[in-house]
N, C-alpha and C positions, 0 to 999 in steps of 0.2 A: 379556209384553205389549209391543208396540212403540208408540212415540210418534211421530207425524208432525210433522216440523219444517216450519214454513212458510218457504220461502226466497224467496218472491216479494215484491215490493216493496209497501209500503202502497198502498191504493186511491188512485189519482189521482196516483201518483208513479211515474216510469219507473225500471226496475231499471238500475243502471250496468252498461255492458258489462264482461266478464271482464277485457279488457285494462287498463282503468282501475283495477280492483282490484289487479291484479298490479303495475302501475306505482306505485300508492300504497304497497303493501307493500314494494317495492324502496326507495322513498324513505324510508319509515320506518326501514328498516335502515340505510341510508347516512347519514341525518341526523346521528347522533352523530360521524361521521367528518368532517363537513364543517368544523368549527373547526380540526382538526389539518391538513386538506388545505389550507385557506385560509392558515394559518400557515406551512406548508411553501412554498406558492407565493410568498408575500410574502418569506419569508427567502432562498430560493434562486433562484427563477426571475426575480423582478423585477430583482435586481442583475445577473443574467446579461444580460438584455435591455437594461439600461442600459449595461453593458460592451460589448455588441455594437453599440449605436448609437454609443458614443463611439469605438469602433475605426474607424469611418468618417469621423471628424472630425479636423481639424487643430487640435488644442487642446493649447497649452503655456502654462503659467502665467506664464512669462517673456515671452511675446508675446500679451498678451490681445487686442490689435487684430487679430491674424491668425487668430482663430478662425473656422472654416468647414468646409464639407464638403470631405473630402479623397479620397473614393472608396476605391480599393484601394491608395493610396499608402503607408498605414502598414503594410500586409501586405508590400508589396514591400520596404519599409525593414527589416521584421523579417527577411526571408530574404537581404537583401544586406548588412546591417550586419555588420562584422567581429566586434564584441563579441557580437552575438547568435548568430553562427555558432559562435563559440568556446564560448559557453555551451551551445549544443546539443550539441557534441561531448563537452563535459565532462559534461553530464547523461547521455548515452548510455553513456559510459565508466563513470561512477558507478553507473548502474543495472545494467548488465551485470555488473559486478565484484561488487556487493553481492548481487544475486539469485543468481548462480551459486555464489559461496562459501557464501551462507547455505543454499542447497539441498543442497549436498554435506555441510556440516556437520550440517544438520538431518536429513538421511538417516543419517548415522553414529550421531548421538545417538538418533534414533527407533529404529534397530535394537538399540542397546544397551538402551534402555528398555523394548523389547517383550519382553525376557527377564524371567523371574520371579526376583526376589531380595528379600531382606529389606529393607524401607524403600523400595520401589519408589515409592509414592505420594509420600513426602516428597521424593525426589529429583526426581520429575516436577514437583512444585510449585516447587522451587528453580530448576530450568531454565526454567520459564516466567517467572520473575520479571523478567528484563531486558526483556521485551516489555511488562510492566505499568508500567514506570517512565515518567514524563512525558518526552517527547522532549527538552525543553529541559533538564530536570534530568539526564537521561543525557548530553547533550552537554557540560554543565558539569562532570560527574563526570570524563569522559575529558579534558577541556581542563585541569583544575586538579589533580585527584587523580592522574592517570596520566601526562599528557604534560608537566607542568610540569618544565623542566630542574633546577630548584633543590630542590624538595620533592616531585616526582612519584614514584609508585610504581615506574615503569619504571626511572628512573635510580637510585632508591634500591635496587632489586633488583640492578642491576648493580654498585653500590658494594658491597653485602653479598656478592655472588658473587666479586668481585675480592679482597676481604678474606679470604674462605674459602681462596683459593689463595695468601695471603701477600703481596698487592700492594695498595698504597694508591692507585695511579694508575688508577682506573677511568674508563672513557670516559663523558662526560655528553653525549650527543647532543641537539641541538634538534630533537625530533620533529616538531613543527608547521613549523619552517623547512625542514628537509631533505626531508621527504616529506608535504607538506600534504594532497594528495589521498588518499594512502593512509591517512593518519591519520583523515580523514573517513570513508573506506570501512570501516576497522576498527571505528570506533564504531557505524556503522550495521550492519555484519555482527553485531556482538555483540547488537544489539537486535532483529534481524529473524531470527536463527536459531531462537529458540523458536517463532516463528510458523510457519516451515517445518516444524519438528519436529512441531508439533501436527497440521498436515494430514497429514504423511506417517505419523505414528503411528496416526491414524484409518484410513488406508489399509492399514497393516499388520494392524490388528485386524479388518479386514473380509476378510482372506484366507480361502479355503476350506481349513480346517485338515485335513479329512479327506483331501483331494487331496495335500497336503503330507506327511502322515504316510504315505500310500501310496507316494509318491516315495522317502521315506526307506527304507521296507521293501524297495523294489526296488533299493535300492543307490545312490541319488543322493547325491552329496556336498553339503555345505552351500553350496559355491559354485555348483554346478549348480542347486540350488534357487533361490538368489538370482538367478542369471543368466537362467534360463529360466522361472521362476514368479513370484518376488517382484517383480522389476524390470518385467516386462511389466504386472503388475497395478497397480504404482505409477505407470505412465505418465501416467494422466490426473490423478493426485494431484500429480505433479510439475509437470505443465502448469498446473494450478490454482494452485499455490504460486508459479510463476514469474510468472503473469499477475497475480494479486493483489499480489504483491510489487512488480511493476513499476509498477502504478497508483500505489502509495504513494510509492515511491522517486523516481519521476519528478517528483512534486510536493513532494519534500522540501525544506524551507526551514531547519527549526530547526537541524540539525546544522551546515550551511554557515555560517549567520549566527552561531551561537554559538561554533564551534570556531576558524573562520579568518576570519570576516567577509567572506567572498567573495574574500579576497586570495590571491596566490600561485598563481593559476590554478585555484582551486576554485570559482569563481562558476558555478553551474548556471543553468538557465533561470529558475526561480522567483526566485532571488536577483537575477538581472539585470533581471526584470520590477519587482522591488521597488526597485532602484536607479533605473531609468528613470521610475517613478512618483514616488517620494518625494524623490529627489535631483535628477534632470533635470527633473521636473514636466512630462514629456512624456505626458500622459494618453492621447492618442490611440494612440501606438506601443505604450505599455504595455497598453492594453486589447486591441490587436491581437495581440500576444504572448501575452496571456492566453487569447484565444480559440483561438489555435493549440494551446496546451497542453491546453484543455478538449477540442478535437476529437480530439487524439491520445489523451487519456485515455479518451474515449467508445469510440474504436476498440479499445483494449486491453480495456476493460470488456466490450464485446460479445463478444470472444473468450472472456473469462473466464466470462461467463454461459452461453455455448454449451458450455463444458467442464463447468460445473455441471450443466446440464441432461442432458448426456450421462451423467454419473455417476448422476444420479437415475434415468434410464431403465434403465441396467444394474442398479441396485440393485432396481428394481421388477421387472425381468425374472427375477430369481433366485427 
């Protein structure tokens, strides 16, 4: 027995159009997300809009009477100032060195951890640990526990090594004074190699194993499989790791501030912005430099998102 359902509106009241009901249902689903959306806009977008407005102003706390509209003058000063140019070069060198070395080390470790051996899960967990440490804590660890010339682990290891060979005259180099930029790079490489390893390990585990096994049966060597099959398969994962790593390393402030305080030629662009804002109190120029960094980061992030999208398309096509 079927029961008829009356879908018509009550007598004397017009039925709402279907589009209205659909829009009402959409708003009912989106309403719970509105508080989170509003909070995100307040926390992220409003400060950026304020920074964008200040970047067009001549605003220096030391000269309060000269505050006013500056046009593009702050951006011109960002690209012509000697300190800014040097910090841009330092940022590029720091980013390229950290990303490339982290990718190579991450690839080597991922290849080793992709093999089956006893305790592989525990080893993977330990290898991820550096990436889970708070950046400031990691920088303090390297500055005091390793680089310190008096009680640091590096000089202590040199002393023990020299005593092992019967000599008490071990070298005690000043790691931060002699090679400040390399010292910052090593600390960042140690922290970001696990991140690259995770991405590449995921890529290795998505390889078509039947094709690789067929290549082995046909007589292909391990090097041939890596060169002609594994490496091309990992190309997009390498690109993704490089792009995501670049986004974060370009904005790195913790390691430079904690390890060297921006001295000895290690001041990158975020640290120079910090100095311009808090030490020189030149809010307009600091905001302009911040906008430039955000634009550069957006460009890199767009490339990263395109790489991620292509990865998803390939996975869905399989």
